[in-house]
N, C-alpha and C positions, 0 to 999 in steps of 0.2 A: 409813410402808407397805415392807416386806420386799425385797429384788430377788428375783426367781426365778432363782435356779440354773442355769448353763448345761447344758444337754443331761449332757454328757462327764461332770458332778461329781454327778449326780443317785444314779447307781448306789453311788459312795463312800459315802453314809447309809446302803449294805449292810456296814459295816466293824462299826461296835457291836454291831448285831444278830448279826452273825454270831460277832462276840470274844465276846456273852456265851453263846452257843449252844454255845460250844467249852468254855467256862471250866466246869463240871462234871463235862464227860465226859474232858478232858483234864487236869483239876485238879492244876494243879503244886507246889502247897503241899504238897497232901495226899502225891501219889505220891512227892515226895522223899524222906515219912520214911520209905513203905515200902523204896524204893530206899535207905534211910541202914540200916532195918532189915535189910534182905538182903544188905546190902554190906559193913555194919559198919566198923569202924576201919581205914581204908585213906588211904594217902599220898593230900593234896592233888591230886597231879598225875592222880591214880588219877582221880579225879571230874571233876577240870574236864576232862579226856581224852574220859571216858562220857559230860557234860553236851555237849560238841560236839557227837562221833559222834551224838546221843542225839538235839536239835535238828535235823543236815542231814538224816538219815533218816525223822525225824517231818514236815519238809518238803515230803520224797519223797515220804511215805507220801501227805500229802496231794494233793499236786498228782498223782498218779496216779488218785488217786480221783474227782477232779475231773473227772480227763479221759476215763477209761476206765474208773470203778469199777463203773457200772452196766453197761457191755456186759460185765464178766468174766466179773460175777455171773451175768448170761445166760447166758452163753457156756459157764460150769461146772453151770449150771442150779441154782447155792446160791440160796435164799432169802434173806431180811435174817434172820429167827429162828431159821432153821439156823444163820448165822455165828455167832448173839448165845451160842444153847446152847453151841457148839463151841468158841469167845472165852470164855465162861465158867467152862467146865471148863476149860478150860487154864491161869486165872486161879486157879480153885481148887485142881486141881492143883499148880500153885508154891507157895501156898499152905501147904496140907497136906505138902509137901517141906518148907519152911523151918520146921514147926513142929516136925516129925519129927525134924529134923536136929539138935537138940541145942545146948546151947549151943558158941560159938566157945571157943577160947581165942588167948592173945597170944603161947604160947610156940611162934612160930614161925621156922625159919631166914628169912635174907633170900633166898637161892635160890625157898623154899614160897611166900616172900610174892610175889616177881617172878614168877612163875609165877601163883600167883593173879592178880595184879595183870592179865594178859596175858590171862589167861581172861576173864573179866570185860571187857575190851574187847572180847574177840576176839565175847562175848555180844550187840556194842551193841544189834544190831537185834532179836534174839530172845534172851531176856526182855521186854530195858528199853525196846527202844522199842515195838515190838508183842509182846504186848498190853496190858503194861502201862502206856506211856505213851500208845499212842495203840491204840484195838483197835476190836471190831465197834459197840461206841457212839457213838464218833467217824464210823465209815463211817455211819451210818445218819443221827446229822445233819449230816456234808456231803452226804450224797444227797438229804435231802431240803431244804437249801438250794441244791442247785443247779436241783431240779427247782423248785423254786419262783419262780429269775431265770432259766430259760431259756425266755424267751417274748416279742416284741419284734423291734425291730430285732436284725440281728446283731452290728454293734457292742454297743449298748445289752446285750447276752446276755455276749460277750464282757469289756465292761466289769466286769460283775456279779462274773463268776464271778473275775476280776483282785481285784474286793473281799473276796471269802469268803477267797484266797491270801492277801491282806495281814493279814487275818482272822487266819488262821494263822501268818502270821511274826511279829506282835506274841506269840502261842500261846507260839511256839516259842522267843521271847526269853525268856520269864518261864522257860519250861521251864529253856533254860540256866542263870539264874542263881541258880533253886533249887536243882539238882541240882550247880554248881557250889560251891556256896556252904551245902551239905549237911553238909561236915566239918566248918564250924568247929560245928556243932550237936554231933559226936562229940567233939571234943576240950575240949568242956565235961561230958560223961556220963563218969561210971567203966564199965570191963568189965561190972559186974554191971548198970548203966544199960543199956548197949546191946545185951544179952541179954535184958534186958526190952521195952526198947523192940522189937529183932527180932522178939520172940515173938508182939505186942502186934500187930505192924505184920501180921504172917503169918496171924493168923487174921483182922482187918480185911479182908488179902485174900481169903483165903478165904469172907469172908462176902459181899463186890463179886463175885465170880466165881459164887455160889450166886445172887446175886440177880441178875444178866444171864443168866446159863443159862434161871433161872426166869422171865423177861422170854420169853424163845425158846421156851419151852414153852408160856406161857402164848398168844403170839401163834398157835402151832402149832394148838393146843387148838380157838385161835375158827376157824379155820381149817374145821375139819374138821364 
């Protein structure tokens, strides 16, 4: 006969459910390949610093959505389908710019490389954290999970939201590891292969953005 869990341990059962729900929208492994395609062959220090910044900003984003996400949407009068359309179009535009950017070359001066590395780190939040790592899809999942566990005693609700954050923390750890070690793959690819990966991932990003935007348009159409 199994012993019942204490009341304060019950909400922890939400952790695996929330982790599984976040996995397909965060997609650390696939997004690491997209970032590899966008950044290309850069020093490991750039990837390490970017991975740490993105993981930290991702947790800040998750905490903000859990605490005040629904209120912010209501305050600005933005519906989730509209956010899907805007976020999807942003992703599609990023993919298109990368596709239209052509091939990258390895004949860069050290000064240009340093300036480019700093530009990448300065862009840690946009686009690498939002909307590439966590975007409209992540917000939808977080708000859905938050609404699902907001019931019962206040302490139970608080612990349930903490469980969602723990699941996001585990996802952030995966994000860090995947982004941090993405250059290991780059080191095993020739410049032509890196450019091929870059173009392929840009096209996939374009398609992902189109799919997210279409989902928002479809939801808006159903509301008419």
